[in-house]
PAZAPA-4460 file (N, C-alpha, C; in steps of 0.05 Angstrom, whole numbers, plus 32768, in hexadecimal, padded with zeros to 4 digits):
% residues 90
    n_x    n_y    n_z   ca_x   ca_y   ca_z    c_x    c_y    c_z   seq   type   mol
   7FA4   8128   7F94   7FBF   8130   7F9C   7FCD   811B   7FAC     1      M     A
   7FBE   8110   7FC0   7FCB   80FC   7FD1   7FD2   80E2   7FC1     2      Q     A
   7FC1   80DB   7FAE   7FC6   80C3   7F9E   7FE0   80C6   7F8E     3      A     A
   7FE4   80DE   7F84   7FFD   80E3   7F74   8015   80E0   7F86     4      R     A
   8013   80EB   7F9F   802A   80E9   7FB1   802F   80CC   7FBA     5      R     A
   8019   80BD   7FBF   801D   80A1   7FC6   802A   8092   7FB0     6      R     A
   8022   8097   7F97   802D   808A   7F80   804B   8090   7F7E     7      R     A
   8052   80A9   7F83   806F   80B1   7F81   807F   80A3   7F97     8      R     A
   8074   80A1   7FAF   8082   8093   7FC5   8086   8076   7FBE     9      Y     A
   8071   806A   7FB3   8073   804D   7FAC   8089   8049   7F97    10      Y     A
   8088   8058   7F81   809B   8054   7F6B   80B7   805B   7F74    11      F     A
   80BA   806F   7F85   80D5   8076   7F8F   80E0   805F   7FA0    12      A     A
   80D0   8054   7FB1   80D9   803D   7FC2   80DF   8025   7FB1    13      M     A
   80CF   8020   7F9D   80D4   8009   7F8C   80ED   800D   7F7B    14      M     A
   80F2   8026   7F73   810B   802D   7F64   8123   8029   7F75    15      G     A
   8121   8031   7F8F   8137   802C   7FA2   813C   800E   7FA5    16      V     A
   8126   7FFF   7FA7   8129   7FE2   7FAA   8137   7FD6   7F92    17      C     A
   812F   7FDD   7F7A   813C   7FD3   7F62   8159   7FDC   7F61    18      L     A
   815E   7FF5   7F68   817A   7FFF   7F67   818C   7FF0   7F7B    19      G     A
   8182   7FEB   7F93   8191   7FDD   7FA7   8197   7FC0   7F9D    20      V     A
   8184   7FB3   7F91   8187   7F98   7F88   819C   7F97   7F71    21      F     A
   8199   7FA9   7F5E   81AC   7FA9   7F47   81C8   7FB1   7F51    22      V     A
   81CA   7FC4   7F63   81E4   7FCC   7F6D   81F1   7FB5   7F7D    23      L     A
   81E1   7FA6   7F8C   81EB   7F90   7F9C   81F8   7F7B   7F8A    24      A     A
   81EB   7F72   7F75   81F5   7F5C   7F65   8205   7F66   7F4D    25      W     A
   8204   7F7F   7F47   8214   7F89   7F30   822F   7F94   7F39    26      G     A
   8231   7F9E   7F51   824A   7FAB   7F5A   8254   7FA0   7F74    27      V     A
   8243   7F9F   7F88   824C   7F99   7FA3   8255   7F7C   7FA6    28      V     A
   824A   7F6A   7F97   8251   7F4E   7F9A   826F   7F48   7F93    29      R     A
   827B   7F5A   7F83   8297   7F57   7F7D   82A9   7F5D   7F95    30      F     A
   829F   7F6C   7FA7   82AF   7F74   7FBF   82A7   7F64   7FD7    31      F     A
   828D   7F5F   7FDB   8284   7F50   7FF2   8269   7F43   7FEC    32      S     A
   8269   7F28   7FEB   8250   7F1A   7FE6   823D   7F1D   7FFE    33      V     A
   8248   7F1E   8016   8237   7F22   802D   8228   7F3C   802D    34      G     A
   8236   7F51   8025   8229   7F6C   8023   8214   7F6B   800D    35      A     A
   8219   7F5D   7FF7   8205   7F5C   7FE2   81EC   7F4D   7FEB    36      A     A
   81F0   7F38   7FFB   81D9   7F29   8006   81CA   7F3B   8019    37      I     A
   81D8   7F4A   802A   81CB   7F5C   803D   81BB   7F71   802E    38      A     A
   81C6   7F7B   8018   81B8   7F8F   8008   819F   7F83   7FFC    39      M     A
   81A0   7F6A   7FF3   8188   7F5D   7FE8   8173   7F59   7FFE    40      C     A
   817C   7F53   8016   8168   7F50   802C   815B   7F6B   8032    41      L     A
   816A   7F81   8030   815D   7F9B   8033   814A   7FA0   801C    42      V     A
   8152   7F9A   8004   8141   7F9E   7FED   8128   7F8C   7FEE    43      A     A
   812A   7F76   7FFC   8113   7F64   7FFF   80FD   7F71   8011    44      M     A
   8105   7F81   8024   80F3   7F8D   8036   80E5   7FA6   802A    45      V     A
   80F1   7FB2   8016   80E6   7FCC   800C   80CB   7FC9   7FFE    46      I     A
   80C5   7FB5   7FED   80AB   7FB4   7FE0   8093   7FB2   7FF3    47      P     A
   8094   7FA1   8008   807D   7FA2   801B   807B   7FBD   8029    48      P     A
   8092   7FC8   8030   8091   7FE3   803D   8086   7FF8   802A    49      A     A
   808D   7FF6   8011   8083   8009   7FFD   8065   8007   7FFB    50      A     A
   805A   7FEF   7FFB   803D   7FEB   7FF9   802F   7FF6   8012    51      A     A
   803B   7FF3   8029   802F   7FFD   8042   8030   801B   8043    52      V     A
   8048   8027   803E   804B   8043   8040   803C   8052   802A    53      F     A
   803C   8047   8012   802F   8055   7FFC   8010   8054   7FFE    54      A     A
   8005   8041   800D   7FE9   803F   8010   7FDF   804A   802B    55      N     A
   7FF1   8057   803A   7FEA   8063   8053   7FD6   807A   804F    56      K     A
   7FC2   807B   805F   7FAE   8090   805D   7FBA   80AB   8066    57      R     A
   7FB6   80C0   8056   7FBD   80DB   805E   7FA7   80E6   806F    58      D     A
   7FAE   80F9   8081   7F9A   8105   8091   7F84   8114   8081    59      P     A
   7F8B   811D   8069   7F78   812B   8058   7F67   8119   8047    60      D     A
   7F6E   80FF   8046   7F5E   80ED   8036   7F43   80E7   8043    61      D     A
   7F2F   80E5   8032   7F15   80DD   803D   7F09   80C6   802D    62      D     A
   7F18   80B9   801C   7F0E   80A3   800C   7F06   808B   801E    63      W     A
   7F11   8089   8035   7F0C   8072   8047   7EF3   8077   8058    64      W     A
   7EEA   8090   8059   7ED4   8097   806B   7EB9   8097   805C    65      N     A
   7EAA   8082   805E   7E90   8080   8051   7E7B   808E   8062    66      D     A
   7E6E   80A2   8058   7E5B   80B1   8069   7E43   80A0   8071    67      P     A
   7E3E   808A   8063   7E28   8078   806B   7E2C   806B   8086    68      R     A
   7E45   806A   808F   7E4B   805D   80A9   7E3F   806D   80C0    69      W     A
   7E3B   8087   80BC   7E2F   8097   80D1   7E11   8098   80D0    70      D     A
   7E06   808A   80BC   7DE9   808A   80B8   7DDC   8079   80CE    71      D     A
   7DC9   8084   80DE   7DBC   8073   80F2   7DAA   805E   80E7    72      P     A
   7DA3   8060   80CE   7D92   804C   80C1   7DA2   8037   80B1    73      K     A
   7DBB   8034   80B7   7DCD   8022   80A8   7DC2   8006   80A7    74      W     A
   7DB6   7FFC   80BD   7DAD   7FE1   80BE   7D92   7FDC   80B1    75      D     A
   7D84   7FF1   80AA   7D6A   7FEE   809E   7D6D   7FE6   8080    76      E     A
   7D58   7FDA   8074   7D5A   7FD3   8058   7D60   7FEC   8047    77      P     A
   7D71   7FE8   8034   7D7A   7FFF   8023   7D94   800A   802C    78      G     A
   7D9C   8003   8044   7DB6   800C   804F   7DC9   7FF5   8056    79      H     A
   7DC0   7FDD   8051   7DD0   7FC6   8057   7DE5   7FC2   8042    80      D     A
   7DFE   7FBE   804A   7E13   7FBB   8036   7E15   7F9F   802B    81      R     A
   7E07   7F8C   8038   7E09   7F70   802F   7DF2   7F68   801C    82      D     A
   7DDD   7F77   801C   7DC5   7F70   800B   7DBE   7F87   7FF9    83      R     A
   7DB4   7F81   7FE1   7DAA   7F97   7FD1   7D91   7FA4   7FDD    84      P     A
   7D8A   7FBB   7FD4   7D73   7FCA   7FDF   7D59   7FBB   7FDC    85      D     A
   7D55   7FAB   7FC8   7D3B   7F9F   7FC3   7D37   7F86   7FD4    86      H     A
   7D4B   7F7B   7FE1   7D47   7F64   7FF3   7D3F   7F6E   800F    87      E     A
   7D2D   7F60   801A   7D24   7F67   8036   7D2F   7F52   8049    88      R     A
   7D31   7F5A   8061   7D3A   7F48   8076   7D23   7F36   807F    89      R     A
   7D29   7F1D   8087   7D13   7F0B   8090   7D08   7F13   80AA    90      P     A
***
């Protein structure tokens, strides 16, 4: 459910970005080039903001919480994230 909502937020923000850009150079530039440039600067900020806001963790999400992190034997062989289970430490 949260992934669908994040995807909607991202595509909505990117649609707004595209709309602002097209409106700036399709219509507004005939009246004010400065305003069109300002609109493009606003449109330039939207894609990074869309990536940040669309990937924000929801309070209900648990994909980031790996239960192995609470394992007290994390550092023992078989629980090391950097080595396969069959390798032993020296």
